[in-house]
LUMZAMI-776783 format. One line per 4 residues: their letters; for each residue x, y, z of N, C-alpha, C. Coordinates in nm, 3 decimals. Atoms other than C-alpha are relative to their C-alpha. Layout:
BEGIN
a) X/Y/Z/X/Y/Z/X/Y/Z ~ ... .
END
This chain:
BEGIN
xxxx) -0.001/-0.057/0.132/-5.424/-5.146/5.507/0.053/0.141/0.001 ~ -0.046/-0.139/-0.007/-5.365/-4.792/5.612/0.150/0.006/0.020 ~ -0.146/0.002/-0.023/-5.014/-4.878/5.734/0.073/-0.036/-0.127 ~ -0.066/0.038/0.126/-4.935/-5.046/5.405/0.004/0.116/-0.097 .
xxxx) 0.002/-0.117/0.090/-5.043/-4.734/5.212/0.104/0.102/0.042 ~ -0.099/-0.097/-0.047/-4.826/-4.514/5.429/0.140/-0.046/-0.034 ~ -0.134/0.051/0.032/-4.529/-4.739/5.371/0.031/0.017/-0.147 ~ -0.026/-0.018/0.143/-4.575/-4.724/4.994/0.029/0.145/-0.033 .
xxxx) -0.023/-0.143/0.022/-4.594/-4.343/5.002/0.139/0.038/0.047 ~ -0.133/-0.030/-0.054/-4.282/-4.327/5.218/0.108/-0.055/-0.093 ~ -0.098/0.058/0.094/-4.099/-4.557/4.974/0.014/0.084/-0.126 ~ -0.004/-0.083/0.121/-4.194/-4.343/4.675/0.074/0.129/0.025 .
xxxx) -0.071/-0.126/-0.033/-4.072/-4.026/4.851/0.149/-0.025/0.011 ~ -0.144/0.032/-0.012/-3.741/-4.197/4.933/0.065/-0.018/-0.135 ~ -0.056/0.020/0.136/-3.692/-4.301/4.568/0.020/0.133/-0.070 ~ -0.010/-0.132/0.065/-3.762/-3.946/4.441/0.113/0.081/0.060 .
xxxx) -0.109/-0.074/-0.065/-3.524/-3.802/4.700/0.136/-0.048/-0.046 ~ -0.128/0.057/0.046/-3.248/-4.039/4.597/0.029/0.039/-0.143 ~ -0.019/-0.038/0.142/-3.304/-3.959/4.225/0.040/0.145/-0.010 ~ -0.035/-0.143/0.003/-3.288/-3.587/4.297/0.142/0.022/0.045 .
xxxx) -0.137/-0.014/-0.049/-2.961/-3.629/4.486/0.102/-0.040/-0.105 ~ -0.094/0.044/0.105/-2.799/-3.808/4.186/0.006/0.095/-0.117 ~ 0.000/-0.094/0.115/-2.889/-3.531/3.933/0.105/0.107/0.022 ~ -0.101/-0.107/-0.013/-2.606/-3.278/3.862/-0.063/0.134/0.027 .
xxxx) 0.053/-0.131/-0.036/-2.652/-2.933/4.002/0.052/0.105/-0.097 ~ -0.037/-0.111/0.090/-2.650/-2.630/3.770/-0.055/0.127/0.057 ~ 0.052/-0.128/-0.052/-2.698/-2.259/3.840/-0.142/0.025/-0.046 ~ 0.138/-0.034/0.035/-3.040/-2.096/3.819/-0.015/0.047/-0.143 .
xxxx) 0.009/-0.051/0.138/-2.951/-1.948/3.478/0.013/-0.111/-0.101 ~ -0.016/0.111/0.094/-2.921/-2.295/3.324/-0.120/-0.010/-0.091 ~ 0.105/0.016/0.097/-3.125/-2.392/3.023/-0.019/-0.147/-0.029 ~ 0.032/0.138/0.031/-3.291/-2.709/2.919/0.020/-0.025/-0.148 .
xxxx) -0.027/0.034/0.139/-3.171/-2.873/2.597/-0.096/-0.109/-0.042 ~ 0.092/0.100/0.050/-3.427/-3.061/2.398/0.007/-0.007/-0.150 ~ 0.003/0.010/0.146/-3.525/-3.132/2.042/-0.021/0.136/-0.063 ~ 0.027/-0.132/0.052/-3.635/-2.770/2.002/0.104/0.099/0.048 .
xxxx) -0.093/-0.103/-0.047/-3.466/-2.439/2.089/0.019/-0.005/0.150 ~ -0.030/-0.002/-0.142/-3.309/-2.379/2.428/-0.107/0.081/0.073 ~ 0.103/-0.069/-0.079/-3.572/-2.286/2.691/0.045/0.003/0.143 ~ -0.039/-0.014/-0.140/-3.508/-2.155/3.039/-0.094/-0.077/0.089 .
xxxx) 0.082/0.072/-0.096/-3.635/-2.354/3.336/0.012/0.070/0.134 ~ -0.001/-0.067/-0.130/-3.727/-2.226/3.676/0.065/-0.087/0.107 ~ -0.060/0.088/-0.098/-3.593/-2.531/3.854/0.151/0.014/-0.004 ~ -0.145/-0.012/-0.007/-3.230/-2.534/3.966/0.068/-0.130/-0.040 .
xxxx) -0.055/0.127/0.042/-3.179/-2.886/3.827/0.013/-0.003/-0.152 ~ -0.024/0.010/0.143/-3.056/-2.989/3.481/-0.046/-0.137/-0.046 ~ 0.051/0.124/0.053/-3.236/-3.247/3.279/0.090/-0.047/-0.113 ~ -0.090/0.055/0.101/-3.022/-3.476/3.063/-0.054/0.027/-0.139 .
xxxx) 0.047/-0.031/0.136/-3.037/-3.374/2.692/-0.041/-0.126/-0.073 ~ 0.047/0.111/0.083/-3.214/-3.588/2.443/0.089/-0.006/-0.123 ~ -0.094/0.015/0.112/-2.945/-3.710/2.199/-0.063/-0.087/-0.105 ~ 0.062/0.084/0.104/-3.075/-3.833/1.864/0.086/-0.121/-0.027 .
xxxx) -0.071/0.126/0.028/-2.981/-4.183/1.764/0.098/0.019/-0.113 ~ -0.104/-0.013/0.103/-2.661/-4.215/1.560/-0.045/-0.069/-0.126 ~ 0.039/0.057/0.128/-2.711/-4.282/1.193/0.055/0.084/-0.113 ~ -0.053/-0.077/0.114/-2.615/-4.163/0.843/-0.071/0.133/-0.015 .
xxxx) 0.057/-0.132/0.019/-2.666/-3.794/0.779/-0.059/0.008/-0.139 ~ 0.068/-0.007/0.129/-2.915/-3.740/0.505/0.040/0.127/-0.071 ~ -0.038/-0.115/0.082/-2.792/-3.509/0.227/-0.080/0.000/-0.126 ~ 0.077/-0.012/0.122/-2.970/-3.381/-0.075/0.057/0.112/-0.083 .
xxxx) -0.054/-0.100/0.091/-2.823/-3.194/-0.373/-0.112/0.084/-0.057 ~ 0.100/-0.092/0.050/-3.006/-2.889/-0.497/-0.048/-0.045/-0.138 ~ 0.057/0.033/0.129/-3.242/-2.982/-0.777/0.013/-0.147/-0.036 ~ -0.017/0.141/0.031/-3.165/-3.355/-0.758/-0.085/-0.085/0.092 .
xxxx) 0.080/0.090/-0.082/-3.363/-3.646/-0.631/0.086/-0.063/0.107 ~ -0.079/0.061/-0.108/-3.255/-3.798/-0.298/0.058/-0.133/-0.045 ~ -0.064/0.126/0.031/-3.005/-4.078/-0.336/0.072/0.000/-0.132 ~ -0.066/-0.004/0.131/-2.875/-3.968/-0.677/0.145/0.040/0.015 .
xxxx) -0.144/-0.029/-0.006/-2.493/-3.963/-0.730/0.049/0.074/-0.123 ~ -0.043/-0.069/0.122/-2.487/-3.787/-1.071/0.011/0.149/0.027 ~ -0.017/-0.141/-0.039/-2.341/-3.456/-0.944/0.008/0.089/-0.123 ~ -0.014/-0.081/0.121/-2.243/-3.329/-1.290/-0.133/0.023/-0.068 .
xxxx) 0.131/-0.015/0.063/-2.587/-3.399/-1.431/-0.093/0.088/0.080 ~ 0.083/-0.085/-0.084/-2.757/-3.238/-1.135/0.037/0.147/-0.014 ~ -0.045/-0.139/0.014/-2.541/-2.924/-1.166/-0.045/0.058/-0.134 ~ 0.042/-0.047/0.132/-2.614/-2.896/-1.539/-0.149/0.027/-0.004 .
xxxx) 0.145/-0.021/-0.001/-2.984/-2.935/-1.476/-0.038/0.126/0.075 ~ 0.029/-0.121/-0.078/-2.981/-2.661/-1.211/0.034/0.125/-0.080 ~ -0.041/-0.116/0.079/-2.788/-2.422/-1.437/-0.092/0.023/-0.119 ~ 0.089/-0.015/0.115/-3.016/-2.493/-1.732/-0.132/0.062/0.040 .
xxxx) 0.127/-0.057/-0.043/-3.320/-2.400/-1.529/0.010/0.134/0.069 ~ -0.017/-0.127/-0.069/-3.168/-2.089/-1.370/0.006/0.113/-0.101 ~ -0.006/-0.120/0.085/-3.157/-1.733/-1.504/0.140/0.055/-0.013 ~ -0.137/-0.048/0.008/-2.778/-1.703/-1.472/0.051/-0.021/-0.142 .
xxxx) -0.047/0.016/0.138/-2.635/-1.637/-1.820/0.129/-0.079/-0.004 ~ -0.120/0.079/0.017/-2.373/-1.881/-1.940/0.109/0.083/-0.064 ~ -0.112/-0.073/0.062/-2.033/-1.785/-2.085/-0.031/0.036/-0.143 ~ 0.026/-0.048/0.136/-2.061/-1.577/-2.396/0.115/-0.036/-0.090 .
xxxx) -0.104/0.033/0.097/-1.868/-1.652/-2.710/0.102/0.112/-0.007 ~ -0.107/-0.100/0.010/-1.533/-1.476/-2.752/-0.025/0.090/-0.119 ~ 0.022/-0.092/0.113/-1.557/-1.164/-2.967/0.100/-0.027/-0.111 ~ -0.085/0.020/0.117/-1.414/-1.180/-3.313/0.102/0.113/-0.007 .
xxxx) -0.105/-0.100/-0.001/-1.082/-0.998/-3.286/0.066/0.002/-0.137 ~ -0.060/-0.012/0.132/-0.954/-0.869/-3.615/0.152/-0.007/0.010 ~ -0.145/0.016/0.001/-0.594/-0.968/-3.695/0.064/0.087/-0.108 ~ -0.055/-0.084/0.107/-0.551/-0.703/-3.962/0.115/0.083/0.053 .
xxxx) -0.115/-0.081/-0.037/-0.215/-0.532/-3.949/0.104/-0.072/0.083 ~ -0.096/0.075/-0.081/-0.045/-0.803/-3.742/0.082/-0.093/-0.090 ~ -0.089/0.084/0.080/0.253/-0.991/-3.881/-0.021/-0.147/0.033 ~ 0.011/0.144/-0.019/0.227/-1.365/-3.933/0.131/-0.069/-0.033 .
xxxx) -0.130/0.057/0.034/0.599/-1.421/-3.985/0.036/-0.120/0.087 ~ -0.028/0.114/-0.089/0.604/-1.664/-3.690/-0.091/-0.120/-0.029 ~ 0.090/0.110/0.037/0.329/-1.876/-3.848/0.062/-0.074/-0.119 ~ -0.072/0.074/0.105/0.516/-2.143/-4.048/-0.093/-0.033/-0.116 .
xxxx) 0.092/0.038/0.108/0.208/-2.254/-4.240/-0.033/0.120/-0.089 ~ 0.034/-0.118/0.078/0.119/-1.898/-4.345/0.117/0.043/-0.088 ~ -0.117/-0.041/0.077/0.475/-1.817/-4.455/0.027/-0.100/-0.112 ~ -0.027/0.102/0.101/0.520/-2.148/-4.639/-0.101/0.005/-0.113 .
xxxx) 0.103/-0.004/0.104/0.195/-2.089/-4.829/0.027/0.109/-0.103 ~ -0.020/-0.110/0.094/0.314/-1.766/-4.988/0.145/0.021/-0.040 ~ -0.141/-0.019/0.031/0.696/-1.791/-4.989/0.059/-0.128/-0.058 ~ -0.071/0.113/0.058/0.932/-2.014/-5.182/0.147/0.036/-0.014 .
xxxx) -0.141/-0.027/0.019/1.301/-2.044/-5.259/0.020/0.107/-0.107 ~ -0.012/-0.098/0.107/1.251/-1.845/-5.578/-0.037/0.141/0.048 ~ 0.040/-0.132/-0.049/1.068/-1.562/-5.402/0.103/0.056/0.097 ~ -0.106/-0.046/-0.091/1.341/-1.546/-5.134/0.119/0.053/-0.080 .
xxxx) -0.112/-0.044/0.083/1.608/-1.519/-5.403/-0.030/0.133/-0.067 ~ 0.036/-0.127/0.065/1.420/-1.243/-5.582/0.002/0.115/0.100 ~ -0.003/-0.105/-0.102/1.378/-1.046/-5.259/0.143/0.036/0.037 ~ -0.140/-0.026/-0.029/1.750/-1.082/-5.184/0.065/0.085/-0.109 .
xxxx) -0.054/-0.080/0.110/1.836/-0.942/-5.528/-0.049/0.144/0.008 ~ 0.053/-0.137/-0.013/1.610/-0.641/-5.472/0.070/0.075/0.113 ~ -0.071/-0.065/-0.110/1.779/-0.570/-5.140/0.143/0.035/-0.038 ~ -0.136/-0.029/0.044/2.124/-0.593/-5.298/0.003/0.120/-0.095 .
xxxx) 0.005/-0.112/0.095/2.020/-0.352/-5.573/-0.023/0.132/0.072 ~ 0.028/-0.123/-0.074/1.896/-0.102/-5.315/0.111/0.038/0.095 ~ -0.110/-0.026/-0.093/2.215/-0.127/-5.107/0.093/0.106/-0.059 ~ -0.086/-0.110/0.047/2.429/0.184/-5.130/0.115/0.019/0.097 .
xxxx) -0.119/-0.022/-0.080/2.783/0.232/-5.005/0.033/0.149/-0.001 ~ -0.031/-0.143/-0.013/2.855/0.581/-4.876/0.151/0.013/0.018 ~ -0.144/-0.019/-0.004/3.213/0.679/-4.947/0.033/0.115/0.095 ~ -0.038/-0.110/-0.090/3.389/0.889/-4.682/0.055/0.118/-0.079 .
xxxx) -0.047/-0.122/0.065/3.464/1.246/-4.776/0.121/0.055/0.076 ~ -0.119/-0.058/-0.062/3.772/1.451/-4.701/-0.039/0.086/0.120 ~ 0.023/-0.083/-0.118/3.805/1.629/-4.369/-0.005/0.146/-0.044 ~ 0.008/-0.141/0.044/3.687/1.988/-4.421/0.111/0.084/0.061 .
xxxx) -0.107/-0.088/-0.046/3.958/2.250/-4.394/-0.060/0.130/0.053 ~ 0.048/-0.124/-0.058/3.898/2.545/-4.170/0.066/0.118/-0.071 ~ -0.051/-0.118/0.069/3.935/2.879/-4.340/-0.058/0.125/0.063 ~ 0.050/-0.126/-0.051/3.888/3.243/-4.261/0.042/0.030/0.141 .
xxxx) -0.046/-0.026/-0.136/4.079/3.231/-3.931/0.151/0.014/-0.002 ~ -0.144/-0.020/-0.005/4.425/3.358/-3.850/0.070/-0.090/0.099 ~ -0.063/0.087/-0.099/4.485/3.106/-3.567/0.045/-0.129/-0.066 ~ -0.048/0.126/0.057/4.679/2.786/-3.636/-0.108/-0.107/0.001 .
xxxx) 0.096/0.110/0.012/4.480/2.486/-3.749/0.066/-0.126/0.053 ~ -0.064/0.116/-0.061/4.564/2.194/-3.521/-0.030/-0.127/-0.079 ~ 0.030/0.117/0.084/4.393/1.947/-3.761/0.103/-0.009/-0.112 ~ -0.102/-0.002/0.106/4.624/2.053/-4.043/0.136/-0.035/0.055 .
xxxx) -0.129/0.029/-0.062/4.921/2.040/-3.808/0.014/-0.149/0.030 ~ -0.005/0.143/-0.031/4.832/1.684/-3.699/0.021/-0.083/-0.126 ~ -0.011/0.077/0.124/4.801/1.564/-4.060/0.132/0.025/-0.073 ~ -0.125/-0.032/0.068/5.117/1.739/-4.178/0.122/-0.059/0.069 .
xxxx) -0.112/0.057/-0.075/5.335/1.576/-3.912/-0.016/-0.151/0.010 ~ 0.002/0.146/-0.012/5.430/1.213/-3.872/0.055/-0.047/0.134 ~ -0.056/0.038/-0.130/5.581/1.218/-3.524/-0.109/-0.057/0.091 ~ 0.090/0.058/-0.099/5.424/1.017/-3.246/0.017/0.073/0.132 .
xxxx) -0.004/-0.065/-0.131/5.347/1.146/-2.901/0.116/-0.054/0.081 ~ -0.113/0.039/-0.083/5.659/1.145/-2.683/0.132/-0.010/-0.075 ~ -0.124/0.005/0.078/5.914/1.144/-2.969/0.065/0.139/-0.002 ~ -0.064/-0.132/-0.012/6.151/1.433/-2.885/0.069/0.039/-0.131 .
xxxx) -0.065/-0.053/0.120/6.264/1.652/-3.173/0.059/0.139/0.023 ~ -0.044/-0.137/-0.025/6.316/1.999/-3.028/0.062/0.008/0.140 ~ -0.072/-0.014/-0.127/6.550/2.109/-2.751/-0.076/0.096/0.090 ~ 0.067/-0.084/-0.098/6.391/2.247/-2.439/0.097/0.023/0.116 .
xxxx) -0.091/-0.036/-0.109/6.604/2.433/-2.186/-0.079/0.043/0.122 ~ 0.064/-0.043/-0.123/6.524/2.504/-1.827/0.009/-0.107/0.108 ~ -0.002/0.089/-0.117/6.497/2.351/-1.482/-0.144/-0.029/0.041 ~ 0.136/0.042/-0.043/6.194/2.158/-1.354/-0.101/0.028/-0.111 .
xxxx) 0.086/-0.027/0.114/6.040/2.167/-1.699/-0.138/-0.068/0.014 ~ 0.129/0.071/-0.013/5.773/1.906/-1.621/-0.093/0.067/0.101 ~ 0.083/-0.067/-0.100/5.653/2.085/-1.306/-0.055/0.131/-0.055 ~ 0.046/-0.124/0.060/5.633/2.412/-1.495/-0.109/-0.026/-0.103 .
xxxx) 0.102/0.033/0.099/5.438/2.246/-1.778/-0.132/-0.038/0.067 ~ 0.123/0.037/-0.071/5.188/2.100/-1.528/-0.076/0.123/0.047 ~ 0.066/-0.122/-0.048/5.120/2.444/-1.381/-0.060/0.079/-0.116 ~ 0.048/-0.081/0.113/5.086/2.616/-1.718/-0.113/-0.071/-0.077 .
xxxx) 0.106/0.073/0.071/4.874/2.343/-1.878/-0.132/0.003/0.076 ~ 0.122/-0.004/-0.080/4.627/2.365/-1.591/-0.084/0.124/-0.029 ~ 0.073/-0.123/0.032/4.528/2.711/-1.719/-0.095/-0.018/-0.118 ~ 0.082/0.020/0.121/4.367/2.568/-2.035/-0.112/-0.101/0.029 .
xxxx) 0.117/0.086/-0.022/4.028/2.403/-2.047/0.011/-0.133/-0.074 ~ -0.018/0.124/0.074/4.143/2.139/-2.298/0.139/-0.001/-0.062 ~ -0.131/0.010/0.064/4.458/2.009/-2.461/-0.002/0.057/-0.141 ~ 0.010/-0.064/0.132/4.329/2.134/-2.800/0.030/0.150/0.010 .
xxxx) -0.027/-0.143/-0.018/4.334/2.492/-2.669/0.146/0.024/0.037 ~ -0.141/-0.014/-0.035/4.676/2.440/-2.521/0.088/-0.015/-0.124 ~ -0.078/0.018/0.123/4.808/2.314/-2.856/-0.014/0.121/-0.092 ~ 0.019/-0.120/0.082/4.657/2.612/-3.037/0.083/0.116/0.053 .
xxxx) -0.081/-0.107/-0.060/4.820/2.857/-2.793/0.149/-0.027/-0.018 ~ -0.140/0.039/0.019/5.149/2.665/-2.823/0.047/0.037/-0.141 ~ -0.036/-0.034/0.139/5.150/2.706/-3.203/-0.003/0.151/-0.024 ~ 0.007/-0.146/0.016/5.049/3.074/-3.177/0.125/0.069/0.056 .
xxxx) -0.118/-0.062/-0.064/5.354/3.146/-2.959/0.132/-0.049/-0.060 ~ -0.125/0.039/0.066/5.606/2.999/-3.203/0.027/-0.147/-0.002 ~ -0.022/0.144/0.003/5.565/2.626/-3.157/-0.010/-0.055/-0.142 ~ -0.061/0.086/-0.102/5.676/2.372/-3.223/0.147/0.029/0.030 .
xxxx) -0.142/-0.024/-0.024/6.030/2.511/-3.248/0.022/0.077/0.129 ~ -0.014/-0.080/-0.121/5.982/2.761/-2.967/-0.110/-0.038/0.099 ~ 0.099/0.032/-0.104/5.808/2.706/-2.638/0.015/0.098/0.117 ~ -0.018/-0.099/-0.107/5.807/3.032/-2.440/-0.093/-0.023/0.119 .
xxxx) 0.095/0.023/-0.110/5.509/2.916/-2.229/0.033/-0.127/0.079 ~ -0.037/0.122/-0.072/5.674/2.588/-2.126/-0.109/-0.105/-0.001 ~ 0.108/0.098/0.011/5.390/2.366/-2.252/0.046/-0.133/-0.060 ~ -0.051/0.120/0.066/5.610/2.110/-2.431/0.136/-0.037/0.059 .
xxxx) -0.129/0.023/-0.067/5.878/1.993/-2.185/0.086/-0.107/-0.068 ~ -0.080/0.106/0.062/5.986/1.683/-2.384/0.039/0.031/-0.144 ~ -0.039/-0.041/0.135/6.015/1.868/-2.721/-0.054/-0.087/-0.111 ~ 0.057/0.080/0.110/5.790/1.637/-2.922/-0.088/0.083/-0.093 .
xxxx) 0.082/-0.088/0.084/5.599/1.936/-3.064/-0.148/-0.004/0.035 ~ 0.140/0.011/-0.041/5.276/1.854/-2.881/-0.013/0.052/0.144 ~ 0.012/-0.066/-0.130/5.168/2.072/-2.588/-0.100/-0.072/0.090 ~ 0.090/0.051/-0.105/5.017/1.936/-2.267/-0.058/-0.138/-0.032 .
xxxx) 0.044/0.136/0.032/4.994/1.577/-2.393/-0.098/-0.009/-0.114 ~ 0.091/0.004/0.116/4.791/1.669/-2.701/0.046/-0.108/-0.096 ~ -0.035/0.115/0.083/4.777/1.363/-2.928/-0.059/0.017/-0.140 ~ 0.050/-0.016/0.137/4.752/1.402/-3.310/-0.058/-0.128/-0.058 .
xxxx) 0.046/0.128/0.055/4.665/1.033/-3.353/-0.150/-0.002/-0.023 ~ 0.147/0.000/0.015/4.293/1.104/-3.311/-0.039/0.053/-0.137 ~ 0.034/-0.059/0.130/4.281/1.323/-3.623/0.052/-0.087/-0.114 ~ -0.055/0.085/0.104/4.503/1.087/-3.824/-0.087/-0.124/-0.020 .
xxxx) 0.087/0.117/0.012/4.281/0.789/-3.749/-0.133/0.034/-0.065 ~ 0.126/-0.042/0.061/3.972/0.986/-3.850/0.011/0.009/-0.151 ~ -0.020/-0.010/0.146/4.117/1.054/-4.194/0.026/-0.137/-0.062 ~ -0.031/0.132/0.054/4.247/0.700/-4.239/-0.125/-0.088/-0.012 .
x) 0.126/0.074/0.009/3.893/0.573/-4.184/0.003/-0.126/0.079 .
END
């Protein structure tokens, strides 16, 4: 009997040794995973985690009974029982002073063919045509009036009428015209020195009576309207 007991003890030790050899080895800092939070173990072995059985995950909507699928109704019930204020009504915005001309119904309610015709007649009666007035004449100055000169002549720019003598007349005119800030001032100086018949300053090389390309057409068109 004693030998049989010793053999059973030896067999149990062999089984435990074999089971320990099959377990995976983990460092001393390993932790044991169970149903609760992770807890450190003093043994250097790792015990297989307890995995819960697979099955449907139970879900429950806030404020609704388990198993209910009426999400909209559940949400409305939760909002009705909460203290969160719902959307407030839009404030009454006054439309005073704004035009309703783009509102067909509003315009059609107050306008008609007769009222349109009457409004058109009022606008025609208020219409006024402003007649152009004569170009004012400059007075009180001894210098030639280039506006009067432009209106009193009928020649066009470039139409030669007066003889101009000299060599390199165009080059001389370019140099002398560059001294004036505008062609109006050049024409005034040209007339003051005896133009258009005389051209002592060499401002009118082609003899058309207009100095430095001054064009009388601008003043003529202004009067013609």
